[in-house]
All heavy atoms as a GROMACS GRO file, in nm:
protein
  646
    1MET      N    1   7.465  -1.352   1.046
    1MET     CA    2   7.569  -1.248   1.059
    1MET      C    3   7.579  -1.238   1.211
    1MET      O    4   7.479  -1.206   1.283
    1MET     CB    5   7.527  -1.115   0.993
    1MET     CG    6   7.626  -1.007   1.029
    1MET     SD    7   7.576  -0.852   0.957
    1MET     CE    8   7.687  -0.843   0.811
    2ASP      N    9   7.697  -1.246   1.257
    2ASP     CA   10   7.733  -1.237   1.398
    2ASP      C   11   7.765  -1.094   1.435
    2ASP      O   12   7.878  -1.052   1.422
    2ASP     CB   13   7.850  -1.330   1.442
    2ASP     CG   14   7.873  -1.331   1.594
    2ASP    OD1   15   7.781  -1.298   1.663
    2ASP    OD2   16   7.978  -1.361   1.634
    3TRP      N   17   7.658  -1.020   1.466
    3TRP     CA   18   7.680  -0.876   1.490
    3TRP      C   19   7.573  -0.827   1.597
    3TRP      O   20   7.462  -0.870   1.588
    3TRP     CB   21   7.659  -0.790   1.365
    3TRP     CG   22   7.715  -0.648   1.374
    3TRP    CD1   23   7.642  -0.539   1.387
    3TRP    CD2   24   7.854  -0.615   1.374
    3TRP    NE1   25   7.727  -0.427   1.397
    3TRP    CE2   26   7.848  -0.469   1.389
    3TRP    CE3   27   7.973  -0.685   1.361
    3TRP    CZ2   28   7.974  -0.399   1.394
    3TRP    CZ3   29   8.085  -0.612   1.370
    3TRP    CH2   30   8.082  -0.472   1.388
    4PRO      N   31   7.611  -0.746   1.683
    4PRO     CA   32   7.512  -0.698   1.783
    4PRO      C   33   7.383  -0.635   1.716
    4PRO      O   34   7.401  -0.546   1.635
    4PRO     CB   35   7.594  -0.591   1.866
    4PRO     CG   36   7.733  -0.614   1.834
    4PRO     CD   37   7.738  -0.676   1.708
    5PRO      N   38   7.267  -0.672   1.761
    5PRO     CA   39   7.149  -0.621   1.690
    5PRO      C   40   7.130  -0.474   1.715
    5PRO      O   41   7.050  -0.413   1.638
    5PRO     CB   42   7.036  -0.702   1.756
    5PRO     CG   43   7.098  -0.753   1.882
    5PRO     CD   44   7.238  -0.768   1.859
    6GLN      N   45   7.192  -0.407   1.818
    6GLN     CA   46   7.175  -0.264   1.837
    6GLN      C   47   7.277  -0.179   1.783
    6GLN      O   48   7.289  -0.058   1.812
    6GLN     CB   49   7.170  -0.239   1.998
    6GLN     CG   50   7.053  -0.322   2.060
    6GLN     CD   51   6.919  -0.283   2.011
    6GLN    OE1   52   6.884  -0.171   1.973
    6GLN    NE2   53   6.833  -0.387   1.993
    7SER      N   54   7.352  -0.240   1.689
    7SER     CA   55   7.474  -0.159   1.634
    7SER      C   56   7.411  -0.044   1.555
    7SER      O   57   7.326  -0.062   1.464
    7SER     CB   58   7.551  -0.253   1.541
    7SER     OG   59   7.638  -0.173   1.466
    8PRO      N   60   7.457   0.078   1.585
    8PRO     CA   61   7.402   0.194   1.512
    8PRO      C   62   7.450   0.187   1.364
    8PRO      O   63   7.369   0.250   1.273
    8PRO     CB   64   7.472   0.320   1.577
    8PRO     CG   65   7.573   0.260   1.661
    8PRO     CD   66   7.547   0.120   1.689
    9ASP      N   67   7.552   0.122   1.325
    9ASP     CA   68   7.593   0.104   1.186
    9ASP      C   69   7.487   0.027   1.102
    9ASP      O   70   7.462   0.050   0.982
    9ASP     CB   71   7.721   0.038   1.174
    9ASP     CG   72   7.837   0.120   1.226
    9ASP    OD1   73   7.833   0.236   1.231
    9ASP    OD2   74   7.933   0.055   1.273
   10LEU      N   75   7.421  -0.060   1.178
   10LEU     CA   76   7.325  -0.150   1.102
   10LEU      C   77   7.185  -0.122   1.155
   10LEU      O   78   7.091  -0.198   1.137
   10LEU     CB   79   7.359  -0.299   1.125
   10LEU     CG   80   7.489  -0.341   1.080
   10LEU    CD1   81   7.519  -0.493   1.116
   10LEU    CD2   82   7.498  -0.320   0.920
   11ASN      N   83   7.160  -0.006   1.203
   11ASN     CA   84   7.032   0.031   1.254
   11ASN      C   85   6.983   0.172   1.198
   11ASN      O   86   7.015   0.278   1.254
   11ASN     CB   87   7.029   0.040   1.410
   11ASN     CG   88   6.898   0.037   1.467
   11ASN    OD1   89   6.805   0.048   1.396
   11ASN    ND2   90   6.891   0.014   1.602
   12PRO      N   91   6.935   0.172   1.074
   12PRO     CA   92   6.908   0.292   1.018
   12PRO      C   93   6.797   0.382   1.083
   12PRO      O   94   6.788   0.499   1.057
   12PRO     CB   95   6.853   0.265   0.875
   12PRO     CG   96   6.823   0.116   0.888
   12PRO     CD   97   6.901   0.056   0.994
   13ILE      N   98   6.724   0.323   1.175
   13ILE     CA   99   6.628   0.402   1.246
   13ILE      C  100   6.706   0.507   1.324
   13ILE      O  101   6.640   0.620   1.352
   13ILE     CB  102   6.540   0.318   1.342
   13ILE    CG1  103   6.414   0.397   1.409
   13ILE    CG2  104   6.622   0.262   1.454
   13ILE    CD1  105   6.311   0.417   1.308
   14GLU      N  106   6.822   0.493   1.364
   14GLU     CA  107   6.900   0.602   1.425
   14GLU      C  108   6.896   0.729   1.352
   14GLU      O  109   6.902   0.837   1.407
   14GLU     CB  110   7.035   0.551   1.470
   14GLU     CG  111   7.051   0.433   1.565
   14GLU     CD  112   6.979   0.454   1.696
   14GLU    OE1  113   6.981   0.574   1.741
   14GLU    OE2  114   6.925   0.370   1.758
   15HIS      N  115   6.913   0.716   1.216
   15HIS     CA  116   6.918   0.839   1.129
   15HIS      C  117   6.781   0.902   1.136
   15HIS      O  118   6.776   1.023   1.128
   15HIS     CB  119   6.962   0.796   0.993
   15HIS     CG  120   7.100   0.755   0.986
   15HIS    ND1  121   7.207   0.844   0.970
   15HIS    CD2  122   7.158   0.624   0.993
   15HIS    CE1  123   7.321   0.775   0.970
   15HIS    NE2  124   7.295   0.651   0.979
   16LEU      N  125   6.679   0.828   1.144
   16LEU     CA  126   6.537   0.891   1.150
   16LEU      C  127   6.518   0.959   1.288
   16LEU      O  128   6.460   1.062   1.285
   16LEU     CB  129   6.430   0.783   1.128
   16LEU     CG  130   6.424   0.728   0.981
   16LEU    CD1  131   6.313   0.622   0.976
   16LEU    CD2  132   6.399   0.840   0.888
   17TRP      N  133   6.570   0.901   1.388
   17TRP     CA  134   6.562   0.966   1.522
   17TRP      C  135   6.634   1.102   1.517
   17TRP      O  136   6.596   1.195   1.574
   17TRP     CB  137   6.620   0.882   1.636
   17TRP     CG  138   6.540   0.755   1.669
   17TRP    CD1  139   6.592   0.633   1.696
   17TRP    CD2  140   6.392   0.740   1.684
   17TRP    NE1  141   6.489   0.545   1.717
   17TRP    CE2  142   6.377   0.600   1.705
   17TRP    CE3  143   6.283   0.828   1.668
   17TRP    CZ2  144   6.237   0.551   1.724
   17TRP    CZ3  145   6.156   0.778   1.682
   17TRP    CH2  146   6.131   0.653   1.709
   18GLN      N  147   6.754   1.101   1.452
   18GLN     CA  148   6.832   1.222   1.442
   18GLN      C  149   6.755   1.322   1.368
   18GLN      O  150   6.752   1.443   1.407
   18GLN     CB  151   6.960   1.193   1.372
   18GLN     CG  152   7.055   1.306   1.359
   18GLN     CD  153   7.184   1.272   1.297
   18GLN    OE1  154   7.202   1.169   1.231
   18GLN    NE2  155   7.283   1.358   1.304
   19THR      N  156   6.694   1.285   1.259
   19THR     CA  157   6.606   1.382   1.178
   19THR      C  158   6.495   1.434   1.261
   19THR      O  159   6.467   1.560   1.271
   19THR     CB  160   6.554   1.311   1.046
   19THR    OG1  161   6.665   1.262   0.974
   19THR    CG2  162   6.461   1.404   0.980
   20LEU      N  163   6.426   1.347   1.331
   20LEU     CA  164   6.318   1.390   1.422
   20LEU      C  165   6.362   1.483   1.532
   20LEU      O  166   6.301   1.583   1.554
   20LEU     CB  167   6.254   1.266   1.487
   20LEU     CG  168   6.124   1.284   1.570
   20LEU    CD1  169   6.017   1.351   1.495
   20LEU    CD2  170   6.079   1.160   1.633
   21LYS      N  171   6.473   1.454   1.599
   21LYS     CA  172   6.521   1.539   1.703
   21LYS      C  173   6.554   1.680   1.648
   21LYS      O  174   6.528   1.785   1.716
   21LYS     CB  175   6.653   1.475   1.769
   21LYS     CG  176   6.615   1.369   1.863
   21LYS     CD  177   6.740   1.319   1.924
   21LYS     CE  178   6.738   1.165   1.946
   21LYS     NZ  179   6.873   1.112   1.995
   22TYR      N  180   6.613   1.691   1.530
   22TYR     CA  181   6.640   1.810   1.470
   22TYR      C  182   6.523   1.890   1.437
   22TYR      O  183   6.513   2.015   1.473
   22TYR     CB  184   6.727   1.793   1.338
   22TYR     CG  185   6.749   1.916   1.260
   22TYR    CD1  186   6.853   2.000   1.296
   22TYR    CD2  187   6.671   1.955   1.153
   22TYR    CE1  188   6.881   2.118   1.232
   22TYR    CE2  189   6.694   2.068   1.086
   22TYR     CZ  190   6.800   2.155   1.124
   22TYR     OH  191   6.828   2.266   1.058
   23GLN      N  192   6.421   1.824   1.397
   23GLN     CA  193   6.291   1.898   1.368
   23GLN      C  194   6.222   1.950   1.493
   23GLN      O  195   6.179   2.064   1.491
   23GLN     CB  196   6.190   1.815   1.290
   23GLN     CG  197   6.242   1.787   1.146
   23GLN     CD  198   6.267   1.906   1.066
   23GLN    OE1  199   6.376   1.940   1.022
   23GLN    NE2  200   6.161   1.991   1.039
   24LEU      N  201   6.231   1.872   1.590
   24LEU     CA  202   6.173   1.915   1.726
   24LEU      C  203   6.247   2.033   1.786
   24LEU      O  204   6.189   2.120   1.848
   24LEU     CB  205   6.171   1.801   1.822
   24LEU     CG  206   6.075   1.690   1.788
   24LEU    CD1  207   6.088   1.571   1.880
   24LEU    CD2  208   5.935   1.732   1.789
   25ARG      N  209   6.379   2.049   1.758
   25ARG     CA  210   6.459   2.156   1.811
   25ARG      C  211   6.423   2.295   1.735
   25ARG      O  212   6.461   2.395   1.789
   25ARG     CB  213   6.612   2.127   1.798
   25ARG     CG  214   6.659   2.044   1.909
   25ARG     CD  215   6.809   2.033   1.901
   25ARG     NE  216   6.852   1.888   1.923
   25ARG     CZ  217   6.922   1.827   1.836
   25ARG    NH1  218   6.949   1.872   1.716
   25ARG    NH2  219   6.943   1.702   1.861
   26MET      N  220   6.360   2.279   1.628
   26MET     CA  221   6.326   2.400   1.552
   26MET      C  222   6.209   2.476   1.599
   26MET      O  223   6.194   2.600   1.571
   26MET     CB  224   6.295   2.359   1.404
   26MET     CG  225   6.400   2.280   1.330
   26MET     SD  226   6.567   2.355   1.333
   26MET     CE  227   6.560   2.514   1.278
   27TYR      N  228   6.134   2.417   1.697
   27TYR     CA  229   6.029   2.499   1.763
   27TYR      C  230   6.088   2.606   1.850
   27TYR      O  231   6.186   2.594   1.910
   27TYR     CB  232   5.942   2.405   1.849
   27TYR     CG  233   5.849   2.311   1.767
   27TYR    CD1  234   5.898   2.194   1.716
   27TYR    CD2  235   5.715   2.339   1.746
   27TYR    CE1  236   5.821   2.108   1.640
   27TYR    CE2  237   5.629   2.262   1.667
   27TYR     CZ  238   5.686   2.151   1.623
   27TYR     OH  239   5.605   2.064   1.541
   28SER      N  240   6.019   2.726   1.848
   28SER     CA  241   6.071   2.845   1.915
   28SER      C  242   6.049   2.830   2.069
   28SER      O  243   6.135   2.889   2.144
   28SER     CB  244   6.001   2.967   1.862
   28SER     OG  245   5.861   2.962   1.894
   29LYS      N  246   5.958   2.752   2.113
   29LYS     CA  247   5.942   2.731   2.258
   29LYS      C  248   5.914   2.589   2.286
   29LYS      O  249   5.864   2.518   2.211
   29LYS     CB  250   5.839   2.824   2.308
   29LYS     CG  251   5.696   2.791   2.263
   29LYS     CD  252   5.592   2.885   2.334
   29LYS     CE  253   5.460   2.829   2.289
   29LYS     NZ  254   5.346   2.891   2.369
   30PRO      N  255   5.956   2.546   2.410
   30PRO     CA  256   5.942   2.402   2.438
   30PRO      C  257   5.791   2.369   2.465
   30PRO      O  258   5.714   2.462   2.487
   30PRO     CB  259   6.021   2.385   2.576
   30PRO     CG  260   6.048   2.526   2.628
   30PRO     CD  261   6.036   2.617   2.507
   31PRO      N  262   5.760   2.250   2.444
   31PRO     CA  263   5.616   2.206   2.472
   31PRO      C  264   5.576   2.232   2.608
   31PRO      O  265   5.662   2.225   2.706
   31PRO     CB  266   5.617   2.054   2.431
   31PRO     CG  267   5.756   2.004   2.463
   31PRO     CD  268   5.841   2.131   2.424
   32GLU      N  269   5.454   2.260   2.639
   32GLU     CA  270   5.400   2.299   2.769
   32GLU      C  271   5.340   2.179   2.838
   32GLU      O  272   5.311   2.173   2.953
   32GLU     CB  273   5.294   2.400   2.761
   32GLU     CG  274   5.348   2.540   2.716
   32GLU     CD  275   5.247   2.646   2.704
   32GLU    OE1  276   5.138   2.624   2.754
   32GLU    OE2  277   5.281   2.755   2.643
   33SER      N  278   5.336   2.057   2.773
   33SER     CA  279   5.288   1.935   2.831
   33SER      C  280   5.343   1.819   2.756
   33SER      O  281   5.390   1.828   2.640
   33SER     CB  282   5.137   1.941   2.833
   33SER     OG  283   5.086   1.919   2.702
   34VAL      N  284   5.324   1.698   2.814
   34VAL     CA  285   5.359   1.575   2.747
   34VAL      C  286   5.274   1.558   2.624
   34VAL      O  287   5.321   1.511   2.527
   34VAL     CB  288   5.353   1.459   2.848
   34VAL    CG1  289   5.376   1.323   2.770
   34VAL    CG2  290   5.455   1.469   2.958
   35ALA      N  291   5.148   1.591   2.632
   35ALA     CA  292   5.052   1.581   2.523
   35ALA      C  293   5.099   1.669   2.406
   35ALA      O  294   5.092   1.622   2.291
   35ALA     CB  295   4.909   1.618   2.570
   36GLU      N  296   5.139   1.791   2.432
   36GLU     CA  297   5.194   1.877   2.327
   36GLU      C  298   5.322   1.816   2.265
   36GLU      O  299   5.338   1.832   2.139
   36GLU     CB  300   5.216   2.013   2.382
   36GLU     CG  301   5.255   2.117   2.267
   36GLU     CD  302   5.276   2.254   2.321
   36GLU    OE1  303   5.251   2.284   2.444
   36GLU    OE2  304   5.330   2.339   2.249
   37LEU      N  305   5.408   1.769   2.344
   37LEU     CA  306   5.528   1.705   2.293
   37LEU      C  307   5.496   1.588   2.211
   37LEU      O  308   5.536   1.576   2.096
   37LEU     CB  309   5.617   1.655   2.409
   37LEU     CG  310   5.738   1.573   2.368
   37LEU    CD1  311   5.825   1.654   2.273
   37LEU    CD2  312   5.813   1.528   2.494
   38TRP      N  313   5.400   1.508   2.250
   38TRP     CA  314   5.358   1.391   2.166
   38TRP      C  315   5.304   1.425   2.034
   38TRP      O  316   5.330   1.374   1.930
   38TRP     CB  317   5.270   1.305   2.246
   38TRP     CG  318   5.225   1.180   2.171
   38TRP    CD1  319   5.098   1.143   2.138
   38TRP    CD2  320   5.313   1.077   2.133
   38TRP    NE1  321   5.089   1.029   2.071
   38TRP    CE2  322   5.228   0.976   2.056
   38TRP    CE3  323   5.437   1.046   2.134
   38TRP    CZ2  324   5.272   0.862   2.005
   38TRP    CZ3  325   5.495   0.939   2.075
   38TRP    CH2  326   5.403   0.838   2.010
   39GLU      N  327   5.226   1.533   2.034
   39GLU     CA  328   5.159   1.588   1.914
   39GLU      C  329   5.274   1.637   1.817
   39GLU      O  330   5.261   1.612   1.697
   39GLU     CB  331   5.069   1.698   1.950
   39GLU     CG  332   4.987   1.759   1.828
   39GLU     CD  333   4.886   1.865   1.872
   39GLU    OE1  334   4.816   1.840   1.972
   39GLU    OE2  335   4.885   1.961   1.793
   40ARG      N  336   5.368   1.701   1.878
   40ARG     CA  337   5.484   1.761   1.794
   40ARG      C  338   5.552   1.636   1.725
   40ARG      O  339   5.595   1.641   1.613
   40ARG     CB  340   5.569   1.845   1.867
   40ARG     CG  341   5.512   1.977   1.900
   40ARG     CD  342   5.618   2.064   1.981
   40ARG     NE  343   5.566   2.190   2.023
   40ARG     CZ  344   5.637   2.276   2.086
   40ARG    NH1  345   5.768   2.261   2.106
   40ARG    NH2  346   5.586   2.392   2.112
   41VAL      N  347   5.586   1.538   1.813
   41VAL     CA  348   5.656   1.420   1.761
   41VAL      C  349   5.581   1.355   1.648
   41VAL      O  350   5.645   1.324   1.547
   41VAL     CB  351   5.682   1.321   1.882
   41VAL    CG1  352   5.731   1.189   1.818
   41VAL    CG2  353   5.780   1.377   1.980
   42GLN      N  354   5.448   1.337   1.665
   42GLN     CA  355   5.367   1.273   1.558
   42GLN      C  356   5.370   1.356   1.429
   42GLN      O  357   5.384   1.312   1.322
   42GLN     CB  358   5.229   1.249   1.609
   42GLN     CG  359   5.225   1.135   1.719
   42GLN     CD  360   5.079   1.120   1.768
   42GLN    OE1  361   5.015   1.217   1.800
   42GLN    NE2  362   5.036   1.000   1.775
   43ASP      N  363   5.352   1.496   1.452
   43ASP     CA  364   5.345   1.582   1.336
   43ASP      C  365   5.479   1.566   1.259
   43ASP      O  366   5.485   1.556   1.129
   43ASP     CB  367   5.315   1.720   1.378
   43ASP     CG  368   5.178   1.746   1.424
   43ASP    OD1  369   5.083   1.655   1.391
   43ASP    OD2  370   5.150   1.848   1.490
   44GLU      N  371   5.586   1.580   1.332
   44GLU     CA  372   5.719   1.588   1.265
   44GLU      C  373   5.753   1.453   1.209
   44GLU      O  374   5.808   1.439   1.105
   44GLU     CB  375   5.829   1.631   1.358
   44GLU     CG  376   5.810   1.778   1.406
   44GLU     CD  377   5.797   1.876   1.294
   44GLU    OE1  378   5.872   1.857   1.183
   44GLU    OE2  379   5.730   1.975   1.304
   45TRP      N  380   5.717   1.335   1.272
   45TRP     CA  381   5.744   1.209   1.224
   45TRP      C  382   5.671   1.187   1.088
   45TRP      O  383   5.735   1.141   0.987
   45TRP     CB  384   5.697   1.105   1.323
   45TRP     CG  385   5.718   0.964   1.270
   45TRP    CD1  386   5.634   0.878   1.209
   45TRP    CD2  387   5.849   0.889   1.281
   45TRP    NE1  388   5.697   0.762   1.178
   45TRP    CE2  389   5.828   0.765   1.227
   45TRP    CE3  390   5.968   0.915   1.341
   45TRP    CZ2  391   5.924   0.662   1.221
   45TRP    CZ3  392   6.065   0.817   1.330
   45TRP    CH2  393   6.048   0.700   1.277
   46ASN      N  394   5.552   1.237   1.084
   46ASN     CA  395   5.467   1.224   0.960
   46ASN      C  396   5.512   1.313   0.842
   46ASN      O  397   5.485   1.289   0.728
   46ASN     CB  398   5.324   1.255   0.986
   46ASN     CG  399   5.255   1.148   1.065
   46ASN    OD1  400   5.290   1.027   1.059
   46ASN    ND2  401   5.165   1.175   1.147
   47LYS      N  402   5.600   1.409   0.868
   47LYS     CA  403   5.663   1.495   0.772
   47LYS      C  404   5.783   1.438   0.706
   47LYS      O  405   5.829   1.485   0.608
   47LYS     CB  406   5.694   1.628   0.827
   47LYS     CG  407   5.573   1.711   0.865
   47LYS     CD  408   5.621   1.851   0.926
   47LYS     CE  409   5.509   1.932   0.980
   47LYS     NZ  410   5.550   2.054   1.046
   48ILE      N  411   5.844   1.331   0.775
   48ILE     CA  412   5.961   1.270   0.716
   48ILE      C  413   5.916   1.210   0.582
   48ILE      O  414   5.830   1.122   0.582
   48ILE     CB  415   6.022   1.164   0.808
   48ILE    CG1  416   6.067   1.234   0.934
   48ILE    CG2  417   6.135   1.096   0.738
   48ILE    CD1  418   6.118   1.144   1.049
   49PRO      N  419   5.983   1.250   0.467
   49PRO     CA  420   5.946   1.191   0.340
   49PRO      C  421   5.965   1.043   0.328
   49PRO      O  422   6.063   0.991   0.383
   49PRO     CB  423   6.038   1.275   0.240
   49PRO     CG  424   6.089   1.390   0.316
   49PRO     CD  425   6.089   1.352   0.454
   50VAL      N  426   5.886   0.977   0.260
   50VAL     CA  427   5.895   0.838   0.233
   50VAL      C  428   6.034   0.804   0.169
   50VAL      O  429   6.094   0.708   0.194
   50VAL     CB  430   5.773   0.787   0.152
   50VAL    CG1  431   5.796   0.635   0.106
   50VAL    CG2  432   5.648   0.805   0.221
   51GLU      N  433   6.072   0.899   0.077
   51GLU     CA  434   6.202   0.881   0.006
   51GLU      C  435   6.318   0.870   0.109
   51GLU      O  436   6.411   0.794   0.080
   51GLU     CB  437   6.229   1.000  -0.089
   51GLU     CG  438   6.123   1.002  -0.206
   51GLU     CD  439   5.996   1.066  -0.173
   51GLU    OE1  440   5.986   1.141  -0.064
   51GLU    OE2  441   5.902   1.050  -0.238
   52THR      N  442   6.313   0.946   0.214
   52THR     CA  443   6.412   0.939   0.314
   52THR      C  444   6.428   0.801   0.376
   52THR      O  445   6.536   0.740   0.388
   52THR     CB  446   6.394   1.039   0.427
   52THR    OG1  447   6.392   1.177   0.371
   52THR    CG2  448   6.494   1.034   0.542
   53VAL      N  449   6.313   0.739   0.406
   53VAL     CA  450   6.298   0.610   0.463
   53VAL      C  451   6.351   0.505   0.365
   53VAL      O  452   6.439   0.423   0.397
   53VAL     CB  453   6.162   0.577   0.514
   53VAL    CG1  454   6.153   0.432   0.568
   53VAL    CG2  455   6.112   0.673   0.617
   54GLN      N  456   6.313   0.529   0.234
   54GLN     CA  457   6.350   0.425   0.133
   54GLN      C  458   6.504   0.437   0.107
   54GLN      O  459   6.563   0.340   0.085
   54GLN     CB  460   6.276   0.456  -0.002
   54GLN     CG  461   6.301   0.347  -0.107
   54GLN     CD  462   6.254   0.221  -0.062
   54GLN    OE1  463   6.141   0.193  -0.020
   54GLN    NE2  464   6.338   0.109  -0.076
   55ASN      N  465   6.556   0.554   0.108
   55ASN     CA  466   6.701   0.570   0.095
   55ASN      C  467   6.776   0.498   0.206
   55ASN      O  468   6.882   0.440   0.178
   55ASN     CB  469   6.740   0.721   0.092
   55ASN     CG  470   6.704   0.778  -0.040
   55ASN    OD1  471   6.685   0.722  -0.141
   55ASN    ND2  472   6.697   0.912  -0.036
   56LEU      N  473   6.727   0.505   0.323
   56LEU     CA  474   6.795   0.434   0.440
   56LEU      C  475   6.787   0.287   0.418
   56LEU      O  476   6.882   0.210   0.437
   56LEU     CB  477   6.734   0.476   0.572
   56LEU     CG  478   6.769   0.610   0.626
   56LEU    CD1  479   6.682   0.654   0.744
   56LEU    CD2  480   6.913   0.619   0.655
   57ILE      N  481   6.667   0.235   0.372
   57ILE     CA  482   6.657   0.095   0.344
   57ILE      C  483   6.752   0.050   0.233
   57ILE      O  484   6.821  -0.054   0.245
   57ILE     CB  485   6.503   0.057   0.306
   57ILE    CG1  486   6.413   0.079   0.427
   57ILE    CG2  487   6.492  -0.085   0.254
   57ILE    CD1  488   6.267   0.076   0.399
   58ASP      N  489   6.756   0.132   0.126
   58ASP     CA  490   6.842   0.105   0.018
   58ASP      C  491   6.992   0.095   0.046
   58ASP      O  492   7.069   0.038  -0.013
   58ASP     CB  493   6.817   0.197  -0.100
   58ASP     CG  494   6.682   0.184  -0.169
   58ASP    OD1  495   6.613   0.066  -0.141
   58ASP    OD2  496   6.632   0.271  -0.232
   59SER      N  497   7.025   0.178   0.155
   59SER     CA  498   7.166   0.185   0.199
   59SER      C  499   7.216   0.063   0.280
   59SER      O  500   7.327   0.050   0.304
   59SER     CB  501   7.189   0.307   0.274
   59SER     OG  502   7.132   0.301   0.406
   60MET      N  503   7.127  -0.032   0.313
   60MET     CA  504   7.165  -0.142   0.405
   60MET      C  505   7.272  -0.224   0.341
   60MET      O  506   7.368  -0.258   0.419
   60MET     CB  507   7.040  -0.220   0.437
   60MET     CG  508   6.953  -0.150   0.545
   60MET     SD  509   7.047  -0.092   0.692
   60MET     CE  510   7.105  -0.246   0.758
   61PRO      N  511   7.271  -0.268   0.213
   61PRO     CA  512   7.375  -0.351   0.162
   61PRO      C  513   7.519  -0.278   0.177
   61PRO      O  514   7.618  -0.338   0.208
   61PRO     CB  515   7.336  -0.367   0.015
   61PRO     CG  516   7.189  -0.359   0.010
   61PRO     CD  517   7.157  -0.246   0.114
   62LYS      N  518   7.517  -0.154   0.155
   62LYS     CA  519   7.642  -0.075   0.160
   62LYS      C  520   7.685  -0.064   0.319
   62LYS      O  521   7.806  -0.072   0.343
   62LYS     CB  522   7.628   0.075   0.117
   62LYS     CG  523   7.608   0.084  -0.036
   62LYS     CD  524   7.599   0.229  -0.077
   62LYS     CE  525   7.566   0.234  -0.225
   62LYS     NZ  526   7.540   0.372  -0.270
   63ARG      N  527   7.594  -0.056   0.404
   63ARG     CA  528   7.622  -0.044   0.548
   63ARG      C  529   7.686  -0.184   0.590
   63ARG      O  530   7.781  -0.179   0.661
   63ARG     CB  531   7.499  -0.018   0.634
   63ARG     CG  532   7.445   0.123   0.610
   63ARG     CD  533   7.304   0.125   0.682
   63ARG     NE  534   7.246   0.257   0.668
   63ARG     CZ  535   7.270   0.357   0.740
   63ARG    NH1  536   7.339   0.345   0.851
   63ARG    NH2  537   7.206   0.470   0.713
   64ILE      N  538   7.620  -0.292   0.550
   64ILE     CA  539   7.663  -0.423   0.588
   64ILE      C  540   7.807  -0.440   0.537
   64ILE      O  541   7.895  -0.489   0.602
   64ILE     CB  542   7.575  -0.526   0.537
   64ILE    CG1  543   7.441  -0.517   0.617
   64ILE    CG2  544   7.638  -0.662   0.552
   64ILE    CD1  545   7.328  -0.606   0.559
   65ASN      N  546   7.831  -0.408   0.408
   65ASN     CA  547   7.967  -0.421   0.349
   65ASN      C  548   8.072  -0.341   0.427
   65ASN      O  549   8.178  -0.380   0.446
   65ASN     CB  550   7.963  -0.387   0.199
   65ASN     CG  551   7.902  -0.502   0.122
   65ASN    OD1  552   7.908  -0.623   0.158
   65ASN    ND2  553   7.837  -0.466   0.011
   66ALA      N  554   8.027  -0.223   0.461
   66ALA     CA  555   8.126  -0.126   0.532
   66ALA      C  556   8.161  -0.183   0.665
   66ALA      O  557   8.278  -0.183   0.711
   66ALA     CB  558   8.064   0.013   0.544
   67VAL      N  559   8.072  -0.240   0.738
   67VAL     CA  560   8.096  -0.296   0.872
   67VAL      C  561   8.177  -0.421   0.851
   67VAL      O  562   8.268  -0.440   0.933
   67VAL     CB  563   7.959  -0.330   0.932
   67VAL    CG1  564   7.980  -0.425   1.056
   67VAL    CG2  565   7.887  -0.207   0.979
   68LEU      N  566   8.148  -0.504   0.753
   68LEU     CA  567   8.229  -0.621   0.733
   68LEU      C  568   8.375  -0.582   0.699
   68LEU      O  569   8.477  -0.644   0.745
   68LEU     CB  570   8.172  -0.711   0.624
   68LEU     CG  571   8.042  -0.777   0.664
   68LEU    CD1  572   7.982  -0.855   0.543
   68LEU    CD2  573   8.067  -0.877   0.778
   69LYS      N  574   8.392  -0.491   0.603
   69LYS     CA  575   8.523  -0.436   0.565
   69LYS      C  576   8.603  -0.380   0.684
   69LYS      O  577   8.722  -0.402   0.690
   69LYS     CB  578   8.505  -0.338   0.454
   69LYS     CG  579   8.640  -0.295   0.395
   69LYS     CD  580   8.618  -0.197   0.280
   69LYS     CE  581   8.751  -0.154   0.215
   69LYS     NZ  582   8.727  -0.059   0.108
   70ALA      N  583   8.537  -0.310   0.772
   70ALA     CA  584   8.599  -0.247   0.885
   70ALA      C  585   8.612  -0.350   1.001
   70ALA      O  586   8.673  -0.305   1.106
   70ALA     CB  587   8.518  -0.125   0.931
   71ARG      N  588   8.570  -0.471   0.981
   71ARG     CA  589   8.577  -0.569   1.085
   71ARG      C  590   8.519  -0.525   1.218
   71ARG      O  591   8.576  -0.537   1.325
   71ARG     CB  592   8.719  -0.619   1.102
   71ARG     CG  593   8.778  -0.688   0.982
   71ARG     CD  594   8.916  -0.735   1.004
   71ARG     NE  595   8.964  -0.795   0.879
   71ARG     CZ  596   9.039  -0.901   0.877
   71ARG    NH1  597   9.074  -0.957   0.993
   71ARG    NH2  598   9.081  -0.949   0.767
   72GLY      N  599   8.410  -0.455   1.206
   72GLY     CA  600   8.327  -0.407   1.321
   72GLY      C  601   8.387  -0.274   1.372
   72GLY      O  602   8.335  -0.229   1.471
   73GLY      N  603   8.479  -0.218   1.305
   73GLY     CA  604   8.530  -0.081   1.351
   73GLY      C  605   8.450   0.023   1.291
   73GLY      O  606   8.343   0.006   1.250
   74TYR      N  607   8.503   0.147   1.299
   74TYR     CA  608   8.430   0.266   1.258
   74TYR      C  609   8.394   0.264   1.106
   74TYR      O  610   8.477   0.219   1.028
   74TYR     CB  611   8.528   0.390   1.286
   74TYR     CG  612   8.465   0.520   1.241
   74TYR    CD1  613   8.376   0.581   1.303
   74TYR    CD2  614   8.502   0.574   1.111
   74TYR    CE1  615   8.312   0.699   1.264
   74TYR    CE2  616   8.458   0.688   1.066
   74TYR     CZ  617   8.350   0.757   1.136
   74TYR     OH  618   8.292   0.869   1.093
   75THR      N  619   8.276   0.307   1.076
   75THR     CA  620   8.233   0.331   0.938
   75THR      C  621   8.176   0.471   0.930
   75THR      O  622   8.144   0.538   1.024
   75THR     CB  623   8.127   0.234   0.893
   75THR    OG1  624   8.004   0.268   0.965
   75THR    CG2  625   8.168   0.086   0.921
   76LYS      N  626   8.157   0.513   0.807
   76LYS     CA  627   8.099   0.650   0.787
   76LYS      C  628   7.946   0.648   0.822
   76LYS      O  629   7.887   0.759   0.831
   76LYS     CB  630   8.120   0.694   0.640
   76LYS     CG  631   8.033   0.619   0.535
   76LYS     CD  632   8.059   0.674   0.401
   76LYS     CE  633   7.952   0.608   0.305
   76LYS     NZ  634   7.956   0.670   0.174
   77TYR      N  635   7.888   0.539   0.846
   77TYR     CA  636   7.750   0.536   0.888
   77TYR      C  637   7.732   0.551   1.034
   77TYR      O  638   7.631   0.570   1.088
   77TYR     CB  639   7.681   0.408   0.839
   77TYR     CG  640   7.694   0.397   0.686
   77TYR    CD1  641   7.789   0.309   0.632
   77TYR    CD2  642   7.610   0.468   0.614
   77TYR    CE1  643   7.793   0.295   0.494
   77TYR    CE2  644   7.619   0.455   0.467
   77TYR     CZ  645   7.712   0.365   0.415
   77TYR     OH  646   7.717   0.355   0.276
   0.00000   0.00000   0.00000
């Protein structure tokens, strides 16, 4: 498939990053150190349900078809 490897339409990890960022914003105060930030990132990453990841994997055929149908244009993904 001739498509840029960094395309967000075909890169479901972008959705996981969005989930992680949302969870990190839920803390009432910012981290006081890089170590604390890293701990929060690890904690929140580990809380992402396996089902969420599996759903993103399962969505790949639909994503590919949507990108092909849109000829590289905008998709809902």
